[in-house]
TISE-679594 format. One record per residue (C-alpha): residue number from 1; y, z negated, x negated. Coordinates in Angstrom, 1 decimal. Layout:
! TISE-679594
<pos=NUM&north=Y&up=Z&east=X> $
...
This chain:
! TISE-679594
<pos=1&north=0.1&up=-0.2&east=0.0> $
<pos=2&north=2.5&up=-0.5&east=-2.9> $
<pos=3&north=2.2&up=3.2&east=-3.9> $
<pos=4&north=3.0&up=4.1&east=-0.3> $
<pos=5&north=5.9&up=1.7&east=-0.3> $
<pos=6&north=7.3&up=2.8&east=-3.7> $
<pos=7&north=7.2&up=6.8&east=-2.4> $
<pos=8&north=9.2&up=5.5&east=0.9> $
<pos=9&north=11.7&up=3.6&east=-0.8> $
<pos=10&north=11.9&up=6.7&east=-3.4> $
<pos=11&north=12.6&up=8.8&east=-0.2> $
<pos=12&north=15.3&up=6.4&east=1.0> $
<pos=13&north=17.1&up=6.8&east=-2.4> $
<pos=14&north=16.8&up=10.8&east=-1.7> $
<pos=15&north=18.1&up=10.6&east=1.7> $
<pos=16&north=21.1&up=9.2&east=0.5> $
<pos=17&north=22.1&up=12.2&east=-1.2> $
<pos=18&north=24.1&up=14.0&east=1.7> $
<pos=19&north=26.0&up=11.2&east=2.6> $
<pos=20&north=27.1&up=10.2&east=-1.0> $
<pos=21&north=28.4&up=13.8&east=-1.3> $
<pos=22&north=30.2&up=13.7&east=2.2> $
<pos=23&north=31.8&up=10.4&east=1.0> $
<pos=24&north=32.7&up=11.9&east=-2.4> $
<pos=25&north=35.4&up=14.8&east=-3.2> $
<pos=26&north=34.8&up=18.3&east=-2.5> $
<pos=27&north=33.1&up=20.0&east=-5.3> $
<pos=28&north=31.0&up=22.9&east=-6.3> $
<pos=29&north=27.4&up=22.3&east=-5.3> $
<pos=30&north=26.1&up=23.6&east=-8.5> $
<pos=31&north=28.2&up=21.4&east=-10.5> $
<pos=32&north=27.3&up=18.3&east=-8.5> $
<pos=33&north=23.5&up=19.3&east=-9.0> $
<pos=34&north=23.8&up=19.7&east=-12.6> $
<pos=35&north=25.9&up=16.3&east=-13.2> $
<pos=36&north=23.1&up=14.6&east=-11.3> $
<pos=37&north=20.4&up=16.0&east=-13.6> $
<pos=38&north=22.7&up=15.3&east=-16.6> $
<pos=39&north=23.2&up=11.8&east=-15.7> $
<pos=40&north=19.9&up=11.2&east=-14.1> $
<pos=41&north=17.6&up=13.0&east=-16.3> $
<pos=42&north=19.3&up=11.4&east=-19.3> $
<pos=43&north=19.1&up=8.0&east=-18.0> $
<pos=44&north=15.5&up=8.4&east=-17.0> $
<pos=45&north=14.7&up=9.6&east=-20.5> $
<pos=46&north=16.5&up=6.5&east=-21.9> $
<pos=47&north=14.6&up=3.9&east=-20.1> $
<pos=48&north=11.2&up=5.9&east=-20.9> $
<pos=49&north=12.1&up=5.9&east=-24.4> $
<pos=50&north=13.2&up=2.2&east=-24.2> $
<pos=51&north=9.6&up=1.2&east=-22.5> $
<pos=52&north=7.8&up=3.1&east=-25.2> $
<pos=53&north=9.5&up=1.4&east=-28.1> $
<pos=54&north=9.1&up=-2.3&east=-26.5> $
<pos=55&north=5.5&up=-1.3&east=-26.0> $
<pos=56&north=4.8&up=-0.2&east=-29.6> $
<pos=57&north=6.4&up=-3.6&east=-30.9> $
<pos=58&north=4.3&up=-5.6&east=-28.7> $
<pos=59&north=0.8&up=-4.0&east=-29.4> $
<pos=60&north=0.8&up=-2.6&east=-32.6> $
<pos=61&north=-0.4&up=0.7&east=-34.2> $
<pos=62&north=-4.0&up=-0.2&east=-33.8> $
<pos=63&north=-3.8&up=-1.2&east=-30.2> $
<pos=64&north=-1.9&up=2.2&east=-29.4> $
<pos=65&north=-4.5&up=3.9&east=-30.9> $
<pos=66&north=-7.1&up=2.6&east=-28.9> $
<pos=67&north=-5.3&up=2.7&east=-25.8> $
<pos=68&north=-4.3&up=6.5&east=-26.3> $
<pos=69&north=-8.3&up=7.2&east=-26.8> $
<pos=70&north=-8.9&up=5.2&east=-23.8> $
<pos=71&north=-6.6&up=7.0&east=-21.3> $
<pos=72&north=-5.6&up=10.2&east=-22.7> $
<pos=73&north=-8.2&up=12.0&east=-21.0> $
<pos=74&north=-7.3&up=15.8&east=-19.9> $
<pos=75&north=-6.9&up=16.1&east=-16.3> $
<pos=76&north=-9.3&up=18.1&east=-13.8> $
<pos=77&north=-9.1&up=22.0&east=-13.4> $
<pos=78&north=-6.7&up=24.4&east=-14.8> $
<pos=79&north=-3.8&up=21.7&east=-15.8> $
<pos=80&north=-6.4&up=19.9&east=-18.0> $
<pos=81&north=-6.3&up=22.6&east=-20.6> $
<pos=82&north=-2.5&up=22.8&east=-20.9> $
<pos=83&north=-1.2&up=20.8&east=-24.0> $
<pos=84&north=1.3&up=18.0&east=-22.8> $
<pos=85&north=4.5&up=19.9&east=-24.0> $
<pos=86&north=3.3&up=22.7&east=-21.7> $
<pos=87&north=2.9&up=20.3&east=-19.0> $
<pos=88&north=6.4&up=19.1&east=-19.4> $
<pos=89&north=8.2&up=22.5&east=-20.0> $
<pos=90&north=6.4&up=23.6&east=-16.3> $
<pos=91&north=7.6&up=20.4&east=-14.6> $
<pos=92&north=10.9&up=20.7&east=-16.3> $
<pos=93&north=11.2&up=24.4&east=-14.9> $
<pos=94&north=10.3&up=23.1&east=-11.4> $
<pos=95&north=12.9&up=20.1&east=-11.5> $
<pos=96&north=15.7&up=23.2&east=-12.7> $
<pos=97&north=14.2&up=25.6&east=-9.9> $
<pos=98&north=14.7&up=23.3&east=-6.9> $
<pos=99&north=18.7&up=22.8&east=-6.7> $
<pos=100&north=19.2&up=26.6&east=-7.1> $
<pos=101&north=16.7&up=27.8&east=-4.8> $
<pos=102&north=17.7&up=24.9&east=-2.2> $
<pos=103&north=21.4&up=25.8&east=-2.4> $
<pos=104&north=20.7&up=29.7&east=-2.0> $
<pos=105&north=18.6&up=29.1&east=1.1> $
<pos=106&north=20.9&up=26.7&east=2.9> $
<pos=107&north=23.9&up=29.3&east=2.2> $
<pos=108&north=22.2&up=31.9&east=3.6> $
<pos=109&north=20.8&up=30.4&east=7.0> $
<pos=110&north=22.3&up=27.1&east=7.4> $
<pos=111&north=22.0&up=23.8&east=5.8> $
<pos=112&north=19.4&up=23.0&east=9.0> $
<pos=113&north=17.0&up=26.2&east=8.6> $
<pos=114&north=17.4&up=25.7&east=4.9> $
<pos=115&north=16.3&up=22.3&east=4.8> $
<pos=116&north=13.4&up=22.3&east=7.2> $
<pos=117&north=11.8&up=25.5&east=5.4> $
<pos=118&north=12.5&up=24.0&east=1.9> $
<pos=119&north=11.3&up=20.4&east=3.0> $
<pos=120&north=8.6&up=21.2&east=5.4> $
<pos=121&north=7.0&up=23.7&east=3.0> $
<pos=122&north=6.5&up=21.2&east=0.0> $
<pos=123&north=3.9&up=19.1&east=1.6> $
<pos=124&north=1.9&up=22.3&east=2.4> $
<pos=125&north=2.7&up=24.0&east=-0.8> $
<pos=126&north=2.0&up=20.7&east=-2.9> $
<pos=127&north=-1.4&up=20.2&east=-1.3> $
<pos=128&north=-2.5&up=24.0&east=-1.6> $
<pos=129&north=-1.3&up=24.1&east=-5.3> $
<pos=130&north=-3.0&up=20.8&east=-6.0> $
<pos=131&north=-6.3&up=22.0&east=-4.6> $
<pos=132&north=-6.4&up=25.2&east=-6.6> $
<pos=133&north=-5.2&up=23.6&east=-9.9> $
<pos=134&north=-6.8&up=20.1&east=-9.8> $
<pos=135&north=-9.4&up=20.5&east=-7.3> $
<pos=136&north=-8.3&up=17.7&east=-5.4> $
<pos=137&north=-8.8&up=18.6&east=-1.4> $
<pos=138&north=-6.3&up=17.1&east=0.9> $
<pos=139&north=-7.9&up=14.9&east=3.6> $
<pos=140&north=-7.8&up=15.4&east=7.5> $
<pos=141&north=-5.4&up=12.4&east=7.7> $
<pos=142&north=-2.9&up=14.0&east=5.5> $
<pos=143&north=-3.3&up=17.4&east=7.3> $
<pos=144&north=-2.6&up=15.3&east=10.7> $
<pos=145&north=0.3&up=13.5&east=9.1> $
<pos=146&north=1.9&up=16.6&east=7.8> $
<pos=147&north=1.7&up=18.7&east=10.8> $
<pos=148&north=3.4&up=15.9&east=12.8> $
<pos=149&north=6.1&up=15.1&east=10.3> $
<pos=150&north=6.8&up=19.2&east=9.8> $
<pos=151&north=7.2&up=19.4&east=13.5> $
<pos=152&north=9.7&up=16.6&east=13.5> $
<pos=153&north=11.4&up=18.2&east=10.6> $
<pos=154&north=11.6&up=21.6&east=12.5> $
<pos=155&north=12.5&up=19.9&east=15.9> $
<pos=156&north=15.4&up=18.0&east=14.2> $
<pos=157&north=16.5&up=21.3&east=12.6> $
<pos=158&north=16.5&up=23.3&east=15.7> $
<pos=159&north=18.2&up=20.7&east=17.2> $
<pos=160&north=21.3&up=20.5&east=14.8> $
<pos=161&north=21.6&up=24.6&east=14.0> $
<pos=162&north=24.5&up=25.7&east=15.9> $
<pos=163&north=23.4&up=29.3&east=14.6> $
<pos=164&north=21.7&up=31.8&east=16.7> $
<pos=165&north=21.4&up=34.8&east=14.0> $
<pos=166&north=18.2&up=35.9&east=12.8> $
<pos=167&north=17.0&up=34.2&east=9.7> $
<pos=168&north=17.9&up=35.8&east=6.4> $
<pos=169&north=14.6&up=36.7&east=4.9> $
<pos=170&north=16.1&up=36.4&east=1.2> $
<pos=171&north=17.1&up=32.9&east=2.3> $
<pos=172&north=13.7&up=32.0&east=3.8> $
<pos=173&north=12.4&up=33.1&east=0.2> $
<pos=174&north=14.5&up=30.9&east=-1.6> $
<pos=175&north=14.0&up=28.0&east=0.5> $
<pos=176&north=10.4&up=28.9&east=-0.1> $
<pos=177&north=11.0&up=28.8&east=-3.8> $
<pos=178&north=12.5&up=25.5&east=-3.5> $
<pos=179&north=9.3&up=23.8&east=-1.7> $
<pos=180&north=6.9&up=25.6&east=-4.6> $
<pos=181&north=9.4&up=24.1&east=-7.0> $
<pos=182&north=8.9&up=20.7&east=-5.8> $
<pos=183&north=5.2&up=21.3&east=-5.8> $
<pos=184&north=5.0&up=22.5&east=-9.4> $
<pos=185&north=6.9&up=19.2&east=-10.9> $
<pos=186&north=4.9&up=16.8&east=-8.7> $
<pos=187&north=1.8&up=18.2&east=-9.7> $
<pos=188&north=2.7&up=18.4&east=-13.5> $
<pos=189&north=4.0&up=14.7&east=-13.3> $
<pos=190&north=0.6&up=13.8&east=-11.7> $
<pos=191&north=-1.3&up=15.8&east=-14.4> $
<pos=192&north=0.7&up=13.6&east=-17.2> $
<pos=193&north=-0.3&up=10.6&east=-15.5> $
<pos=194&north=-3.6&up=11.4&east=-15.2> $
<pos=195&north=-3.6&up=11.8&east=-19.0> $
<pos=196&north=-2.4&up=8.4&east=-19.8> $
<pos=197&north=1.2&up=8.7&east=-19.5> $
<pos=198&north=3.1&up=6.1&east=-17.6> $
<pos=199&north=4.7&up=7.2&east=-14.6> $
<pos=200&north=8.1&up=6.4&east=-16.0> $
<pos=201&north=7.2&up=8.1&east=-19.1> $
<pos=202&north=6.2&up=11.3&east=-17.2> $
<pos=203&north=9.3&up=11.4&east=-15.0> $
<pos=204&north=11.5&up=10.8&east=-18.3> $
<pos=205&north=10.0&up=13.5&east=-20.1> $
<pos=206&north=10.3&up=16.2&east=-17.1> $
<pos=207&north=13.8&up=15.2&east=-15.9> $
<pos=208&north=15.1&up=14.6&east=-19.5> $
<pos=209&north=14.2&up=18.1&east=-20.5> $
<pos=210&north=15.8&up=19.2&east=-17.4> $
<pos=211&north=18.8&up=17.3&east=-17.9> $
<pos=212&north=19.4&up=18.7&east=-21.2> $
<pos=213&north=19.0&up=22.3&east=-19.7> $
<pos=214&north=21.6&up=21.5&east=-17.1> $
<pos=215&north=24.3&up=20.4&east=-19.5> $
<pos=216&north=25.1&up=24.0&east=-20.2> $
<pos=217&north=25.4&up=24.8&east=-16.2> $
<pos=218&north=27.7&up=21.8&east=-16.1> $
<pos=219&north=30.0&up=22.7&east=-18.9> $
<pos=220&north=30.5&up=26.2&east=-17.4> $
<pos=221&north=31.4&up=25.2&east=-13.7> $
<pos=222&north=34.3&up=23.4&east=-12.5> $
<pos=223&north=33.8&up=19.8&east=-13.2> $
<pos=224&north=37.2&up=18.3&east=-12.6> $
<pos=225&north=36.0&up=16.3&east=-9.9> $
<pos=226&north=34.2&up=14.2&east=-12.4> $
<pos=227&north=37.8&up=12.9&east=-13.8> $
<pos=228&north=38.5&up=11.1&east=-10.4> $
<pos=229&north=37.5&up=8.0&east=-9.6> $
<pos=230&north=35.7&up=8.9&east=-6.4> $
<pos=231&north=34.1&up=11.6&east=-8.3> $
<pos=232&north=32.8&up=9.7&east=-10.9> $
<pos=233&north=31.4&up=7.1&east=-8.5> $
<pos=234&north=29.8&up=9.9&east=-6.6> $
<pos=235&north=28.1&up=11.4&east=-9.9> $
<pos=236&north=26.7&up=8.0&east=-10.9> $
<pos=237&north=25.2&up=7.3&east=-7.4> $
<pos=238&north=23.6&up=10.8&east=-7.5> $
<pos=239&north=22.1&up=10.3&east=-10.9> $
<pos=240&north=21.4&up=6.9&east=-11.1> $
<pos=241&north=20.4&up=6.0&east=-7.5> $
<pos=242&north=19.0&up=9.1&east=-6.1> $
<pos=243&north=17.6&up=10.6&east=-9.3> $
<pos=244&north=16.8&up=7.8&east=-11.9> $
<pos=245&north=15.6&up=4.8&east=-9.7> $
<pos=246&north=14.1&up=7.4&east=-7.1> $
<pos=247&north=12.0&up=8.8&east=-9.6> $
<pos=248&north=10.8&up=5.6&east=-11.1> $
<pos=249&north=9.3&up=4.8&east=-7.7> $
<pos=250&north=8.4&up=8.3&east=-7.0> $
<pos=251&north=6.5&up=8.4&east=-10.4> $
<pos=252&north=4.8&up=4.7&east=-9.6> $
<pos=253&north=3.6&up=6.1&east=-6.3> $
<pos=254&north=2.0&up=9.1&east=-8.1> $
<pos=255&north=-0.1&up=6.6&east=-10.2> $
<pos=256&north=-2.4&up=5.8&east=-7.1> $
<pos=257&north=-1.7&up=8.8&east=-4.5> $
<pos=258&north=-2.8&up=12.6&east=-4.6> $
<pos=259&north=0.4&up=14.7&east=-5.0> $
<pos=260&north=0.0&up=16.2&east=-1.5> $
<pos=261&north=0.2&up=12.4&east=0.0> $
<pos=262&north=3.1&up=11.8&east=-1.9> $
<pos=263&north=4.9&up=15.0&east=-0.7> $
<pos=264&north=4.4&up=14.3&east=2.9> $
<pos=265&north=5.7&up=10.8&east=2.5> $
<pos=266&north=8.9&up=11.9&east=1.3> $
<pos=267&north=9.7&up=13.6&east=4.2> $
<pos=268&north=11.2&up=10.1&east=5.2> $
<pos=269&north=14.3&up=11.4&east=3.2> $
<pos=270&north=15.8&up=13.7&east=6.1> $
<pos=271&north=15.0&up=10.6&east=8.5> $
<pos=272&north=17.1&up=8.4&east=6.3> $
<pos=273&north=19.8&up=10.8&east=6.1> $
<pos=274&north=19.8&up=11.3&east=10.0> $
<pos=275&north=20.1&up=7.4&east=10.4> $
<pos=276&north=23.1&up=7.2&east=7.5> $
<pos=277&north=24.9&up=10.3&east=9.2> $
<pos=278&north=25.0&up=8.2&east=12.5> $
<pos=279&north=25.5&up=4.7&east=10.9> $
<pos=280&north=27.9&up=5.6&east=8.0> $
<pos=281&north=29.7&up=9.1&east=8.9> $
<pos=282&north=29.9&up=8.6&east=12.5> $
<pos=283&north=27.8&up=11.5&east=13.6> $
<pos=284&north=26.0&up=11.9&east=17.1> $
<pos=285&north=22.8&up=13.2&east=17.3> $
<pos=286&north=21.6&up=14.9&east=20.5> $
<pos=287&north=18.4&up=14.0&east=22.6> $
<pos=288&north=16.3&up=16.8&east=20.6> $
<pos=289&north=17.7&up=15.5&east=17.1> $
<pos=290&north=16.5&up=11.9&east=18.3> $
<pos=291&north=12.6&up=13.3&east=19.1> $
<pos=292&north=12.9&up=15.0&east=16.1> $
<pos=293&north=13.4&up=12.1&east=14.1> $
<pos=294&north=10.8&up=9.9&east=16.3> $
<pos=295&north=8.1&up=12.5&east=15.6> $
<pos=296&north=8.9&up=12.8&east=12.0> $
<pos=297&north=8.4&up=8.6&east=11.7> $
<pos=298&north=5.4&up=8.9&east=13.6> $
<pos=299&north=3.9&up=11.3&east=11.3> $
<pos=300&north=5.0&up=9.3&east=8.0> $
<pos=301&north=3.5&up=6.2&east=9.6> $
<pos=302&north=0.2&up=7.8&east=10.2> $
<pos=303&north=-0.1&up=8.6&east=6.6> $
<pos=304&north=1.5&up=5.2&east=5.3> $
<pos=305&north=-0.6&up=2.8&east=7.4> $
<pos=306&north=-3.4&up=1.4&east=5.3> $
<pos=307&north=-6.9&up=2.9&east=5.8> $
<pos=308&north=-9.9&up=0.8&east=7.2> $
<pos=309&north=-12.3&up=2.2&east=4.8> $
<pos=310&north=-12.9&up=0.2&east=1.8> $
<pos=311&north=-11.4&up=2.4&east=-1.4> $
<pos=312&north=-14.6&up=3.8&east=-3.0> $
<pos=313&north=-12.9&up=5.7&east=-5.7> $
<pos=314&north=-9.4&up=5.6&east=-7.4> $
<pos=315&north=-7.8&up=7.8&east=-10.0> $
<pos=316&north=-8.1&up=6.4&east=-13.4> $
<pos=317&north=-4.5&up=6.0&east=-14.0> $
<pos=318&north=-4.2&up=3.4&east=-11.1> $
<pos=319&north=-6.5&up=0.7&east=-13.0> $
<pos=320&north=-4.1&up=-2.3&east=-13.6> $
<pos=321&north=-2.0&up=-2.0&east=-16.6> $
<pos=322&north=-1.8&up=1.6&east=-16.8> $
<pos=323&north=1.7&up=2.1&east=-15.7> $
<pos=324&north=2.2&up=0.1&east=-18.7> $
<pos=325&north=5.0&up=1.2&east=-20.9> $
<pos=326&north=4.2&up=4.5&east=-22.4> $
<pos=327&north=1.8&up=7.5&east=-22.6> $
<pos=328&north=0.0&up=5.4&east=-25.2> $
<pos=329&north=-0.6&up=2.3&east=-23.1> $
<pos=330&north=-3.4&up=3.1&east=-20.5> $
<pos=331&north=-5.9&up=0.6&east=-20.0> $
<pos=332&north=-9.5&up=1.4&east=-20.2> $
<pos=333&north=-11.0&up=4.0&east=-17.6> $
<pos=334&north=-14.3&up=6.2&east=-17.0> $
<pos=335&north=-12.9&up=8.3&east=-19.7> $
<pos=336&north=-12.8&up=5.5&east=-22.3> $
<pos=337&north=-13.9&up=7.0&east=-25.7> $
<pos=338&north=-13.3&up=10.6&east=-24.7> $
<pos=339&north=-10.9&up=12.2&east=-27.2> $
<pos=340&north=-7.1&up=12.5&east=-26.5> $
<pos=341&north=-6.2&up=16.5&east=-25.4> $
<pos=342&north=-4.4&up=18.2&east=-28.4> $
<pos=343&north=-0.8&up=17.3&east=-27.5> $
<pos=344&north=-1.3&up=14.7&east=-24.9> $
<pos=345&north=1.2&up=12.2&east=-26.7> $
């Protein structure tokens, strides 16, 4: 249950993004997105580095070597054959690709339609991609919850979308690209965790690389809004809360949950955004929008409530102490004694 709660708290953090932007100064969305990645990715990388350094001081070189051999076994499926640097590059590319694809989709078809296609497609694409590359087949409970939650997101979008024009196919493709980008970095992060990386170390690597790559974009956009008090406050919130804190929680959830399950649980993001819009921004929801939020909440609850069946198996990275503080700190697992894959540290 703690993994589920961590993902739901991450989704709450994600859901504050729109409200933070609404309360902040007007700014180029690409500039805001780049600043968010630079600040949040840099902070995540710093947190991961400090944790690894602290663990090294506590354990010593011999203990690190033993722990690394025990927990750094390659993951199942196609991703298990990739070196760690390739997984980090793949995940960082997914992080970088998400925001421009999302913005292109909402610019073409409106915020409501663009959001529902991106967020609604992410759980399905994540489950399908994880099935292909890692041979983890999502269960029936995930399927039911995903269908319910996606129906709620769709109802919410239709209730708030004021346009009647036909959807732009290029915009739909961009929104689907955003959902696929989400799937890529979620599965890449899970693959690193399965190799014995800590959840924070995995997220720090992906978002640290993405943040460094986003710096040139920030420098070529109009970032004058950062020089204002409200602009700086907005950037720090988006970077430190909706990225750093959110993805520490998100990564913790990935330790014990399948990527498809995590993706569906993060649909609590639009639920949070809708509630904050009413409570803080004075927005009014139609009856259909309220129905959409209620259906979305039901889907999340279906997936979040504990199963009555006793757990018969858990991922190796879920054992106590594995989220210890770096890629070398996994405790013993069924893979103990196996040779760490090349590049896994």
